[in-house]
Residue, then its C-alpha position, 0 to 999 in steps of 0.5 A: m499499500p505504498r500509494l496509500v501511505e504517499t497520500v495520506a501522509r498528504l492529506i496530514v500535510l494539508l491539514l496542518c498547512l489549513a489548520a495554521s491558515r487562520a480565517a480573517w474574519a472579526a467577530p461582529e459586536a452582537a448579531l444583527f440581521r435585517l429585513f430588506l424590504r420590498d419599497g427598498g426600506t431595510v429594519v434591523s434586526y437584534g438577533e435572529y428573526v423568527r418567521l411565523d406564518d403570515s408574519v415574522v418577529f423580530s426584536l428592533p433596537v430602539g435605544g441603550t448603548a451596542d453592548k444592553p440595546r433597548l430592544q422592542v419586540t415587534s412584527l411585520p406581514t410576511a408580504l412586505i418582505d423582500w425574502p431571497r434579499t432578505e435570506r442572502y444577506a441573513a446566510s452571509a450575516r450568520y456565515q461571518r459571525y460564527a467564522g470570526t468566533r467558533g468557527e476556527e475551533d471547531y474547524e480544528r476539531l474536525t482536521a484532528q477528527v480527520a487526522a486521527a481517522l488518517g492515520g487510523i487507515a496508515q496503520h491497518t493491514d488489513p486493506r477492508e477496514a481501512l477502506a471504511l475508515a476512509e469512507r466514514a472520515r470523508q463522510i464526517a468531511a462532506d457533512w461538516p461545510r451545510t452544518h457550519h455555515g459554510y465556513r472553510a468549504d474550499d478546503i474542506l471540498e481539498i480535503v475531500g477531493v485527496l479522501d476520494r483518491a485515497i479510497s479509490s486506492l483502497r478500493a483496487t487493494t480490495g479488488g472494487g475496482s477504482g470507478a464509481f463508487d457507491l459512497a451518498f457523493v451528495a453536494l458539499g455546501s457552501t460559504p454565501p456570498l459576503e456581504p459586509v455585515l452592518g453595524m447597529p443603526g445611528l440614531h437617525e436610522q433608528l429613529d427613522q426605523i421605529f417610525r417605518l414600522a410603525a405604520l406599517t405594522p398592523s397591530s395597534s397594540e405594537k404601533m402605538a408601543l412603537l412611536e411611545a419608544a420613538l417619543a422615548r428615545v429622543t427625551e433620551v438623546g434630545p441634545e444629540l439631535p441637531g437643529q430641529d430635529a428632536a421637535i420635529f420627531r417629538r410632534a411627529a411622534e405626539g401626533l401619531l399618537r394621539e390619532e391611534r388613541e382617538a382609532d383606539r377610542r372609536y373602534g373600542e364604542l363601535a364595538r361596545r355600541l354593536a355588541g349592546r344591540a346584538l344582545r339585545a337582538a340575540s336576547e328576543a330572539r330577532a335574527s335578522d336585525v343580527q345580520d344587519l349589524i353583521a352588514q352594517v360592520p363594513h360601513e362602520d370600518e370604512k367611516l374609521g378608516r380601517r385602521r383595526p382589522q383586528v378589532i372588525e375581525a374579533l367584532t364580526a366574529s362576536l356578532r356572529g355567534r351572536l347570529s347563532d344564538a338569535r337563531m338558538m333562541r327562536l328554535r326554543r321559544d317555539q318549543w317552549a310556546l309549542r310546549l305552554p299548554i301542557f305545562h299548564e296542564y301539568q301545573r293544574l295537575v300537581g298545582s295542590s300537592l305542590e300548594l300542600l307542601v309548600d305550605a308543610i314548610p314550617a312544620l318541616d323545619a321546625i321536625r329539621s331543628l328537632e323543635g316542633p311541630h305542635p303535635e295536632r300538626l303533626v298529626g294533621l300534616r302525617a295524615q295530609l301527606a300519606g298516599g300522596a306519593e302514589y296519586l303524583e306517581r300516576v300522574d302521566t307527563p311527558p319526558y321534558l318534565r321527567d326530571v321535575h316531576e321525579r324531584l318532586i315525588g322524592a321530595w313528597r317521600f322525603a317530607e312523609s318521611a319526616a313527618s311518619g318519623r317525628f310522630e314516632a318519635v315523639s311516640e317512643i320519646d326515641p332520639a335517633a328516630a328524631w334526628q331520621a326525621s331530622s336528616s328527611a326533613a331536611g332533603a324534602l326542604m331541599m328539593i321541595s326549593r328545587v322543584q319551586q325553581e324548576l317549575r318557575a323556569i319551565m312557565e318563565p320563556p327561554t332567556l339568553q345565558 
């Protein structure tokens, strides 16, 4: 394997030479990116920007110092961004940032790893094992530029070329031939086109960018936050601005803030007015009135200058919800009207029974508190309640009244048990029976109250919850 040893030696020398050279990039003070707008303007992103659906979110420097900037998180529609230009600049900025910080250290680790593999190749007496080592080293080197911003891609290409020749020699030695081999030779990563990395924007550029973004962002809260940041920045550095610039910037920020606050007030008033009218219409099952309000929203938005799309979107969604409420309310009210005669008939059938239970409430309360009632009242109550549950069980009720009717029967049985239990306790001087009667009376009182509430609700037309 003399030719292979010579190839490996040449490659080790190449690695030493490449490692001795140093990239000439100076690390920028911070990871600054630029978003290039379709209208020709640019804005600074301090650190990486993030694309989320149809918007891009980033941190804009709005003051402070170069090493400790004050940042304002804001967003822009992605449609406003020149993405090819922005991404080329970002790739260049990432490359130069990496080259000026960790690039050379990572590259030295790579060359040491490859050199160690080459040393193993030279020492192996088994060509097949040497070939496997060479192929792994080749794969590591080929993958490296793609995961390291294309750093020193030309040097990596030279290393891979020498490894390819070593692999060809080894394949020839092992009988695999020296032609095209079956490694997955995908394209190597390359150094991006380099552009000058712009530093932290100056005072005028910062203010210009803040005002530009305030005009472009669709979010009213972000717009106002940016304008307040501009006003704070002018107040902070007013003496540093030449001539009347500070007064001009201040007037512009204050004027725009007044406009935005007035727009907030008007849109808030519009939302409250239409939402209130929609609630009243839905409560009265007037679906057509709610539809008219929905149709009115675009015209009202037009009159206010179409300045709060998020408010209009939320308002429209709220009104559509009220439209569903109004339609549901119409169904519920029509159902109630159909059932009203049945409700009246049910009330006629059970009215006297319910009145008897209501009249018994003071006596039941006395049983619950272990304080009575008077024996004559107890005897009369016991006689009045006897057999009443059986009568109620014979009353035929539709499914939608079954639950309340079962509770009415339950209330009656609790009351009957309370009266009988109290009578037994008095007759036998039995405290345990008195406590059992007290528990039954408490259950009766609770269920009577609930039945009264449910029957009142049944007789009243439905209301919007």
